[in-house]
N, C-alpha and C positions, 0 to 999 in steps of 0.2 A: 527528294534528290533529282536534280535536273538530268534529262536525259540527252545526251551526247550525239549532235547528228552524224552521221556517216561521213559527212563530208569534211566535219571537223576531225574525225578519227582517223580520216586517211591522210589527212596534213600532218596530222602528229606522227603516225608512223612513218611517213616521208621523212620527218627531221632526223639529222645524224642523231645517233645515238649517245646521250649527255647533252643536254642542254647547257649554253654556256654559264658559268658561275656568273657573280658579280665582279669578283678579280680578274675573270677573263674578260669579261666586257669593258671594265674601266681600261685594262691593258689596252684591247683593242681601238677603243676610243677614250683616250684620256677626259675628254670633255665632259664625259659623265661622271667624274669625280665632285664635279661642281653641285651634284646633288639638287637641290631646292633652286639653284641658281644655272643648270645647264639650259641652255638656249632651247626650245620648243623644236623637236625633231620632224613633226608632222606626222600623219597616218603611218603607220607600219603594216596594216593590213587591209586586204580589199572585204568591201561590205556584202553583206549576205541579202540577196533578194528578199523581197517581203513576200509573205506568203500571197498566192493566187487571188486577183480580187480586193486587195488592201493598197490603199493609196497613203500618201502622208499628207496631214493635214494640220499640225501643231508641234512646234519643238519647243522643250524647256531646256534653258540653257543655265550654266554656272560656268563662269571663267575667271580664273585670276590674270592680273594684270601682265602684259608683255615684260620682254626684257627690257631692262632698267638700268642704272648706275646704282652703286652701291648707297645705301640709306645713311650711313654714317661720316662724318666726317674723318673720322679717325682711320678708318678703312683703307683711304688711301695715304692721308697725310703720316701715319705713326710710321710705315715702312720706310716711306720716303726720307723723314726727318732722322731716323736710325742710320740708314746708308749713307744720307748725305754728310753727316758727322764724322762717320767712317771714313768716307771719302776724304774728308779735310786733311783726317790724321793721317791718309795713307796705308789704310788698314787693310783694303780690300784687294782680293785677287783680281786679275783680269775678267773672270766669269764674274765677279763682284761688281765689280765698275758696270759692266753690262746691263745687270741687275738693277742697280741704282739708276743708270740712264732709262730704264723702260720703267723703273717706278715713277722717277720724276716726271715722265711722259702721261704716267695713268695719271700721277696728282693734277697735273695740268687738265687733263680732258676730264675729269672730273669734279673741277672746280666750279661751284655755282651751280651743279646739275645734280646734286644730291636727291637719289630716288626719285629722279626725274624718269619717263618712257623714252629709250632710247627710237630712234630711226627701225631699228629691227624689230621692237616691240611693234612699233604702228603695224609694219610690214605683217607680222605675226598675226595679227588680228584682221587685217584685210584678208590675208589667204584663206584663215578659217571662214570667214564670211562668204568668199567666193567658193569654197569647196560647199560651204553649206548649200548656196544657191543652187549648185550644178547637181548636188546629190538629190536635192529635195524642193525642186520647183515650184509643185505646186503650193507648198506652204507659202509663198511669198508671191502669188501672182494676185493681179487685179487690187480688191480693195482688203489685201489683206493687212490685218492687225498686230503691231509689234508694241511691244511695252518693255522698255529698258531702265533698269536701275542701277546705280554704282555708289560705292562709298564714296567720301568726299575729298578722298585721296587724288590729286591731281594727275597722277601717271592711272589712278585706275578711271577717271573718269575720260583721262584721252584714250586709253583702250577703248572704252564705250562708245566715244565719238567715231575713232577707226572702224570699227567694226559695223556701227550703223551707218557710216557715210557710205560703205559700200552696197548695203541693202538698199538705202535710197536710191543710190544711181542707178540701180538695177530696174527699179520701179519707182518712178517719182510720184504715182498716184498712192503709193505705200503711205500707212499712216503710222510714225513712229513717234511713241511718247516717251521722252527722256527724262528720267529725274535722277538726282544726286541731292538726297535730302536725308537729315539726322533722322527724319521718321521712317525709313527704310532699315534703321540700324538695325533693329529685331530681327532681321532676316538677311542682311548682307555683310554685317560687321559685329555679329556678336561674340564677345572675349570673355565668356563663361569660362572655357577650358584655362585660359592663362592667367584669370585672375582668382580663381577659386582656391580655396585651402584644401591642400593636400595632406596625407600622412604619411607623404615618402618627399624626399629633397630631387625632383628631376636633374637639376643644374648640378647638384653635388656628386650624382650618379654618373652623369654623362662627362663630368670634369673628371672624374675617377679614372673611367674607362680611358677616355684621352691621354691622361697622363700614361696609362700601361701601355697602349699600343701606337704610341706617336714619338718618333725617336729624331729630333733635330739635328743631331751631332755631326753626321756625313756630310749635311747641307751646309752647316755653317762653316765646317772644314774647308768645304769648298769654296768658299764665300770670302773669308777671312783670313789675309796673309798674317797679321799679325794676333796671334796667338793670344797674347796679355790683354789687348785690348777686345777681344771677345771675351774673354773671361771676367774682365775688370767692369766693361761698356755696354755689356750687350744683353738683354735679356733674351737668350736665344730661342727659347721656346715661344715666347710670345712673337719674336720675328717671325718666326716660321710659320704660324698659323696666319700671321698677317701677310706674308707672301704668297700663300695659299691662297686667301680670300681675294686678293688682288690679281694673281695668276689666273683663277677660275672664270672672273668677271670680264675680261678682253672678249670672250666669245660674244658676249651681249650687246658689242657694240661694235662688231665686224673689225676689231684692232688686232688682225692678223700679223702686222709688223711688231705688234708689243706681247705676242702669245710667250707665255713664262711657264708653262704647265712640264715642260721639256728639262727645266733645273730640279725636279721629281724625280726618282727612279720610280717604277712602276708599283714596287711594292711601298715605296711612302706615301703615292697619291693613292691607293686603295686603303691604307692606314688612316689617311685624312677623312676621306669620306666615310670610311666604316665608323669612326668617333663622332664624326657629322651626323652621319644617318643616324646612329643610337641615339643623339642628341633629340633629333626630332622625333624619333619615335615615341621617347618618353614624355616631350611638351605637348606635340599634338597629333601622334599617330594613336596605333592600336591597343599600346600596353594597356593591360587589362585593369591594373590600377587606377588608370582616369578614366575608364571606360564611361562609367555614368554620367561625369562631367562632360567628356564628349556629346554624350548622346542630348543632353540638356543644352548644350551652347548649340546644336545641330536642330534640334525641334523646330524652331520657329521657320528655318527655312524649308523645313520638310513639310512643314502645313503649307507652306506658301505654293511650293511646289505641288501638292495636292491641290489645293483650293484652286489655283491658277487652271489647272489642268481640267479639271471639272467643270468650271465656268466655260472655257473652251469648247469643251463637249457638249455641254447643254446647250449652249449658242448655236452650236451647229457650224462656229467660225474656223477660219483658218488664219495662222500667223505664228508668233513666238513671244515667249517670255524670255526676257535676256537679263541674266543678273552679274556686277562685275565685281569682285572684292580682290581679296588677297590668300597666299598661301595658307595663312594659319586658320581660315575657314574654309578654304574647300578641301585641304586635306581630310581635316575631321569631318567633313559631310561626305568623302570616300568611303571611310568606317563605318558610317551611320547607315548608309546606303547598303553596306556588307559588299561593294562593288569586289568583283573577283581580282586578285592579286594586292589587295590593301589592306586585309584585316589579319594577315599573321601575326601570330604572338610568338614571342622569344621567352624562352627560360632562362638564358643567361644573356647577358650584353654581347657575347661573342655569337650567338646564334640568329642575332639580330637580323644580318646583313645576307642571311639566305631567306628570311619571308617578308623583308621589307626593304624595299630600294627607292628613294626619295627621286631619283632620276628619272625612273617610269610611272611614276605616280604623281607627282606635281613639278614638272619643271618650271622655266617662266611660260607663263601663256597657259597654264593647264586648264582643261576645261571638262566640265560631265554635261552630256547632253542626252536628254529623252526625246526620242523620235516617236509621235504617235501618228499611226495610222487607222484606217477605218474601212470597210467596206459597205456596199450599198444596203445591207441590213443594219446598220449602223453599229457593227461590232467594232470594238476600238482593241488594239494591241499598242505594245510599245515595246522598244528595243533600250538598252543602256547603253552609251558610248564614255569611254574615258581617253581623252587625249584622240579623239576620233578612231578609236578602236572598240569593237564591241566588244562588252563585258557582261559576266552573269551575275545574278543575285541569289543569294540564298532562298529559291522559291521554285518550284517543280514547274516544267512547263513540257509540252510537246512539240514545241516549235523554235525552239533555241536558235538564235539568241532574241527571239519576241518572246513576248509575255502577255496575257491577258490582263488588260490595266483593271479590271475589277479584282482580279485576285493579286494584283501590286498593290491597290489601294488599300484594299482589305487587309494586306499582310503588314503593310507598315504601321497601318492607323491602329492594329490589334497589339502589335510588338511594341508600339511605343507610347500606346493610349493618347493618341493625338486626335 
């Protein structure tokens, strides 16, 4: 059981009674309904100073690519074509015509850019690198050694380049070894979770829940003046989800003029996110039925984190190991590490939203950082950050949010037999 520091406890007591629920959070900021597609919000808390005498010397980083366009052609084309046909048949209301114009503009904007990093995605990584330099300048001074690895996805490679370019500009003498190789696949792109056989069907379960909690009728009625056309020519449920996916992505390319989240009511947006959130909980999250597969898929990355940290400590060096990948690898890693707020288990689909929120854990450009500090005696401590916010792990410490590296290392190696 970790000890809660007095400062943290006082901050908790200063908060208003009853923290916001996910429903309230999404009502306050509809962009959070995008879940895994929520544009990176940046750090939300202030960092805790290191114990006296400890200085940062090494950072182990694992990041998701930044904001992107949709990865599938149909994500833009399908709703556009449906509304285009309805427009030609004069079947739309004035609101329907406005939504048609916006989907047409979104389709044009995304054409030939599927899956690519947006300018916002570049800026997100540049900003994280700048904040890292400001917070831990000792890590990147002089002859710092930095190794960066990415998957071979263009958006992930661009994320790595954007991040490392800022580091290099800060210190031209810094050595940065950039890598994007299939050889690195065992630790930056292991797909065990998504391909392993399971004794349950996550897709069927999430689909059934989505059908139960999402209701397209009101929006379809508001978009279509010709109800016979709506009944005979439109797959209302498919269009409803397509419009949700298109609407949520405008934030990732700063397309404020094409904002469409307001066509949904607060309850509709929440239900769409709730269903999508449960889908990710089952597929790559902490659902206990997939826990063993999650862990097996993440062991190579965890072994890489431990091994590279031990190398840096033994060498007495300063620098960083940077890894860039996707949500389907980063989110399972938060579960494997046991990061605070990432491991909640839901007994029923309806319980999932209260224990697991994709927009908090793995928005666009999500990242895990392990910051290592040492004192003159050579003692090494580490703190964990998720999306640049300090988080705890299931290990006792008398210096929260800092942990002794020897204890962290032994904890994970014993727990997972690596």
